Structure formats: structure tokens, C-alpha cells
N, C-alpha and C positions, 0 to 999 in steps of 0.2 A: 166420171165422178164415182168414187167408191160407193158400194152399196150401203155400208154403215156410215152413220154421221159421227164425225169426230169434233163437231163444232164446240161442244162443251166438255169434251173428254180431256182429262188432265195428262197430256203427253209432254215430256220434257223437251222434245224437239219435234217441230212440225215444219219440215223443209218444204220449200216450193221450188220445183225444178221444171225446166223446159224439156218436155219429152221428145221434142224434135231433135234435141242434141244427142247424138249417138257416139259411142255406146252409152246407154242411160246409167249404167253402174258407175262409169267414170265421172259423169256429171254429178251424180249423187255424192260420190266420194269427194269431189272438189267442193261441193256445197258444205259437206260436213267439215272438211279441213278449214274452209273459210270461216265458218261459224265458230270453230274452236279458236282460230288465230285472232278473230275479231272480238272475242270475249262474249259472244252470244251464248256459247256453251262453256261453262267454267270447269276447271279441273275437278274431278270427282263426281261430275254429273252422271247419273245413270241414264243411259239411252233407252228409248222404247224397245220392247222386244221386237225381234225382226219380223215376226208374223203380223204384229200390230202395225208396224211401219209399212209393210207390204200392203196391208189392207187399206191403210190411210192413203197411200200414194197410188193405189190400184196397180200395183206392180207384182211381178213374180217374186216369190221368196228368194229364189236364186240370185236375182238382181240385187236385192238388199244384202245378201250374204257376200257377194263379190265386192260390193262397195265397202262393206265393213272390213273385209279382209285387206283391201288396199290400205285403208287407214290404220289397221292394226299393224301391218308390216312397216308402216311409216312411223310407228310409235305414238300415234295420236290417240288411239283408244286401246283398251285391253279387255279381254273377256275372261271371266272366271267361272269355272264350272259350278253351277248351282246358284250363282249370284247375279249373273247378267253381264252386260257390257257397259263400261264406264269410260269417260274421258280421262286419259292418263294424267296423273298429277304432274308428270314431267313433260307433258306435251309442249309446254312453252318455255321450259328451262333450257339454259345453255350448258351443255355438258362438256364443251371444249374449254378446259380450264387454263391451259397455258397459252397466253396471248402471244401474237406475233412479235410484239415489242413490250418490254417491261414498262409499265405505267410510271412515268417520271414523277407525277404529282402525288402518288400514293405510296404509303408504307406497305410493302408487300408482305401480307400475312395470309395469302391465298394459296399459292403454289406450294406443294410439299417438296422442300429442298433440304438436303443436309447443310450443315454449316460450311462456309467456304474457307475456313482457317486451318483445315487438317489435311491438306493435299500434298504435303512435302514428300512423303514416301513415293508417290506417283511421279513427282518431278525428278527425284533422284534416279529412279528406275528408267525413266524416259531419256534422260541425258546420257545414261550409260549405253542404252540401245543405239542411240544416234551416233555414238562415237565408234561403233564397230565398223570394220572395213567393208562389210557387205550390207550396210544399213539400207541400201536401195531395195532389198527384198521386202521390206515392210510396206512398200508402196505399190506392190503388185497385187495380183489375185491370190487369195488364199485357197488352198485345196484341202478338203476335209480329210483326205487320206494321209495328209502330212501333219495332222494336228493331234496325234495320239498323246503326246506329252501334255498338250494343252487340255485335253479331255481329262487327263489324270489330275491336273490342277483343278478343273471344274468339279471332279468327284470330291476332292478335298474340301472345296468351298461348300458344296451341297451337304456334305456330311456335317460340316460346321453349322449348317442351318437346320439340322434335325432329320436328315433323310440319307439313308445309305443306298447307293446305287453303283453301277459299274459303267465303264467307259463305253461299252456296247450300246448303252441306252441313251447316251448324251448327244444332243444336237446343239448347235449354236444359232442364236438369233440376234438381230440388231435391236436389242432391248426387249423388256417384258411385254410392252404393247404390241410389238411386232410378233412375238411368240403367241400372244393371245389371238391375234388376227389369223395367223397361220393355222392354229389349232381349230378355231371355229370354222375357217374356210374348208378345212379338210374333213372335219367330222360332222358338220351340219349342212344340210341343204336349205335353200331359201324356204322360209315358212316353218321350219322346224323350231323347237322350243328348248330353252335351257333354263334351269332354275338358278336364281341369284338371291342374295339378301335383299330385304326391303329397301335399304339404302346400300348402294354399291358403288364401286369404282367407276367413275364416268367414262374412262377409256374403254371399259368393257361395253358400256352402253353404246358408245359411238361406233365401235367395231361391229357390234351385233346389228345395229341399224343399217350400216353400210352393206352388210351381207344379207339383210332381210331375215335375220335370225331373231326370233321373239324371245324376250326375257320375261320370265314368270317369277313374280316375287314370292319368296317363301318366308313365312312368318318367323319372327325371332322371339326368343325368350331370354331376357337379361342381356340383350344385344348379341346373342349367339343364335345362329341358325337352328331352328327347332328340328330335331330328328323326326319327331312325329309329323310335323308339317312337310318335311322332305319326303317322308314315306307316302303321305297323302298325295303329294304332287306326282310321285312315281306312278301311283295307281290311277289318278284322275286327270292329270294335266298334260299327259302325253309328252313329258320332257325327255330329252335324250341324255342329259347330264347336268352337272352343276358347276358354277364358278364360286370358289371360296378364297377368302383371304383370312386365314385363321389367326395370324399374329398381327397385332396393331391394325385391326380391320379399318380400311379406309371407307367411310369417314369417321366411324364411331369410336375408333381407338381401342376397341375391345380385343380381348385375347380369348380364344376358344379353349374350353377346358379339355383335358385329356379324355375324360369320359365321353364328351360329345364328339370328339374326333373319332373315337372308336365306333360310336354309334353311327355317325355319318358314313364312315367307311364301310361298316357292315351292311347298311341299307344300299349303298352303291353296288356292292357285290351281289346282294340278293336280287336286285332289279337290273343288273348289268348296265349301270349308269357310269358314264365317264365323269371324272372329277378333274377340273382345271384348278390346281392349287397354286395360287399366286404367292410365292415366297419372297416378295420384294422387301419385306420388312423383317424377315426371320432373324437376320444377323444383328438386329438392334438388341436382341435379347442377350444378356450375359451368358445364360445357360438355356439355349433354345429348347422348347418342348418338342417331342417327336412330331414330325409332320403328319398330316392326315394320310399322305401317301405311304407312310410306314405301315399303316394298317390295311391298305388296299393297293399294293404296288402294281397290280395288274390292271387297275382301273384309273390310276391317277397320272395325269401329266403335271409334273412338278416344275414350276418356272422360278428360277433363281435370278431375279433381276438385280443388277448391280448399281443402279442409279441412286437409290435411296441410302444404301449402306456404305457404298464406296464413293462414287462420283457420277453426277448426271451425264458428264461428257463421255463416260465409258459406255457408248451405245452398244451394249453387249448383254446378253442374257444366256444362261445355261439352262437347257431344257432336258429333263430326264423323262423319257418317253417309254411306256410299256411296249413290248414287242408287237402287240396287235395294232398299235397306232403309229408305229415308227415310220413305215413306208409312206403313208399319206401325208403325215405332218412334215416329213423330210422333203417330199416333193413340193408341198406348199411353201416351205421356207425357201427352197431353191427358187421357185417362181417369184416370190416376193423379194428375195435378197440377192440371188445368185451366190453371193458370198458375204461373210462379215469382214470387217477391216482386219487385215493381218497385223497391222500396227497395234490396234486396240486389243486384239486377241492375245498377242504376245506380251504386251505390257501388263495385261491383267494376269496372265498365267505366271509371269515372273514375280509379280507382286504377291501372288498367293503362295507359290512354292518357297519363296524366301521368307515367308511369314510376315512380310511387311504389311500385308492386308490387316493383320491383327493390330498393328500399330495405328493404321488408318482408322479402323473401326473404333479403337479405344479413344483416339483423338476426337472423333465425332461424338462418342458417348459422353465424354467429359463436358464438351461444349453443350450437348443437348441437356444433360442434367442441370448444368448451371442455368441455362435458359428456362427450363421448366420450373426451377425453384423461384425464378423471378415471376413467371406466370402465376404460380401458386400464391405468391405474396400479393399480387395486384388483384387477383380474381378469387380470393379466399371466401368471399361472401356469396359466391355463385357456384353452381354445379358445372364443373369443367372436367369432363371425363378424360381418362388417359393416365399414363404413368410417366415417370420422370425420364425414362429412356426413349420415349416416343417423340417423333418430330412434328406431331400435330396433336391437337386436342379437340374435343367435341363439346362445345359450350351450349348448354341448355338455357334458353332465354326466359327471363321473368315476364310477368304480365301476359298480354294477349298478342304481342307482336309476332309476326311470322319471321321465319329465317330470311325470306326474300326481302321483306321490308327492312329488316335489320341490316342486311347486306347493302341495300341502297343507302340507308342512313349512315352507315360506317364509311361508305365511299364518299359521301358528301362531306364528311369530316376528315377525309384524307387517309383512310385505312381500307385495304382490300381484304375481305374475308369471303368465304363461300357458304352460301345458304344450303340447308338440307334439301331444298327443292332441286338443286343441281344433281343430287345423288339418288333421289327417290325413284322407285321403279313402279310403273303401271298404276294400279288403283290403290297402292299403299299410300296412306296419308302421311305427308312429310312431318317430321318432328319440328317443333319450334326451336331450331338449333342452327348453329353455324360451325363450320370447321375453321380452326385457327392454326396456322402453320407457325411453329415455334422458331424454326431455324431459318426461315426465309429472309427476315430482315438482315441487312448486311452487318450490323453491329449491335452490341448489347444496348447501346444508347437508343438506337432506332427502335429496337424491340420495346424498350420501356416507354418510349414516346407513343408507340402504337397502343400499348396496354393502358396508358393513362387516358387516351381518347376512348377506348372501348369501355373502360370502367366508368367514365363520366356518362357515356350513353346508357349503360346498364343502370346506373344510379337514377337516371332521369325516368326510367321505365318503372321503377319500384315505388 
């Protein structure tokens, strides 16, 4: 029995554990996980200080610390210097957004997809390749030493996205998600920390959780990562680097100003922080802004994913890597990939070099603008952040309904959208918002049908 009495002491969590169950820290961690999953501890709840809990349970402080660390690495709780330890707002959310099968009974406005009506340049190029006499080489192993001209094509596409690099710095990955995984696996050890936006790309969250890399939310100002908060995290949160999506930020659809890009880059150089810059949406811009990597080329790993701007089926990403990181990231990509598909690498390179990729991007852009104009018409009475060239929007909800509640309500009415709770990080409070994918519906008619349902639900809330 502890010396101090906690009978009437206001503690947010008073666990009861069997001390014969060894090791005790794992038993305590399991109890904490169970109470979070069962709703005994709600997201955002501040946990008792570790010393208080140790006294209450009559345990060593190190036992409490180990139990908390287990749950922290599993994404269930998060600690903030000077504030304490909280149940993560995303502890119960599902960050795996792309389901195994497309829901047949729902209008798809969840997954971020480009329109499916602009792929003809790829089809023409692919038919040409398969008619060549040595077509069988596209179905073998690719070798990086044989891909110099493909890297030259990659350099051209990356320049189009706002960053100038050389072929010596370019690596290939099987998509942006694969590149993120390889970068985190090579640059971070389990338990280390990286800074991210308060709402961030769920794919980053799932990869970090798999690798036991902790994500630290960095506060935003006007939906842009705050340079001041980034510098504070560098000094106080023991982060090793940051993950950024400066153009068409997923999920808030914001675009980072050039001023903030320069400031973020300067801070990264000052504190020797790596930057993972996700350029998956850079090509949606008619005239892309300079990449953050432009202002800190020795710190930034620039990832040019092709699935959002060209086609999801092109499981390929170009990665521009500074010399200091090239060897470990190259080895990680090899261990994860062995090689990328020669067929897809060649198809993409030819599409770029022939400038057909500009036709492809322009086709997507016209479709996207048309669809966003429809969104603006139906949702004009509500705050729906984003621009006409973006393939998703960030809808702020009226009344007191949460994003998670609205997602469930929309699903019951036949529309799939994704709540802010799926994107939130750590103890950041999720916005009352949902992400709406503009190009995911197969047709304009289906998009309008989905918007009619969403507008009706929104009207009922006001």
C-alpha cells in the first residue's frame, strides 16, 4: 500500500494492476492501452505525472517510465515538454485510408485520386513500347547503372516541380509512400522523433508507427507550419528532422508561402535537421513555387511522387537526396524494393522526355478546375478551403459536430469523406473538419450527387 493516500485525490487515471504479472511495466502498458481502447481514457486526457503514478501504485519511477514509453511508441499517448503526457487524439483513429476494395455502396469522396479521364498519353506511349522487338526487357530486373537517361527525365520533372537537382542525387522508389518509409528507416532509429504538422498525411503516420519513430506535432499559423514552433521543437523536443508537404498540404489544402519556406529551411540548416519534402502535389501548380529544398539542398530529401499528378498506377517516385544521406537511403530502398519496375520507369521517362506529361497534367488540371467549380457552387455557404487546381478540399463544419461524427453521418447517407481525426497528430486537438476528394467520384454526375447529400447534411446542422 502506498504511503500517501490517493483516495480523494483527483487523478485522471487510477489503474489497478496485478503485481504478480511480470514484467510489471508491460502489464501497466497493457492496462493503459485497454483503458484507452475501451474509452475509459478519452483522447486529449492528461495523464497523471509519472512520479504521482509511481507513488500511487507503489512502484519505481523507472517502471512507470518504461510503460509510458511502450504506449508512446505505439502512438497511444504523447508527451510534450513542459505540458505533460496526454492520450493522443489519433489513438483510436484509422490512418489507413485506402481500403482493400472500393466501397460499392458509397460515393467515393475520401481517397485522393486524380480524375480517370486524362490517361490517353500514357496509353499511347505504352502501346508503342510493347510493339518494339525487344519488349521483353521491360519485364526483367532493372539496374540502376543502366538508368541514366531515366534519371535525366526525373531531373526534368523535378525541375518542373520547383527544385533543381542533378542525376547524381536521384534515386527511384516504388511510390512516395515507399520513399518515405525508406527515408525514415535509414535516418531514424526506433524511439527517435520527427516533427510534423498538427494534421498530416496519414501515410507518414502509419510508416512512423511501424518503425517506432515518434511524430511530434508542430503548431501551425494560418495552416502553415510555424517557423517559431519548429525552432522551439529543435531546441526542446529532441527531433531529428521534419516532414513537410508545402504545396496542397494534405489534408488542409494549404500552400506554404515563400517566406516561410525560406525560414523553415534556414532553421533546418541552423540545427542540422533533415527535411523530408513531399512534393506529391507540386505539379498541380501551373507555376510551382520554389521547393523548400531549394533553400536547403544539403538538408532536404525531396520526393516527387507521380500518383497524384500523373497516375496512381505509376508506382514510381523520384527522390532527390543530398550526398550525406544518399548511401543509407539507397540501401534502404534496395532492401525494400530490390528494384523498381523497368516497365513503369521507362514508360514514365518517355512520357516526360516527349513532353506528353505536360499534356497529361493539363488534362488533369482542366478536369480538376471544372470539378472544383461545382464544389464551389454547392458549398458556397460554407468554408471549404483549397483552390481550384487542388484535388481535395478541407471543409470546416458548422455547429458543434466533430469530423468523426460527420464522417459517420455522411457514410450512413452514402458518401465517404475523411475526418480530421484521421490526420491529427499526438495531443493536437483535431479541427471540426473533413477532407473531401474532388476527383475521386467516377463522373461529374456522381460528384454532384455526393455534394447534394453533403449540402443537405450541412444545412441540417445550421
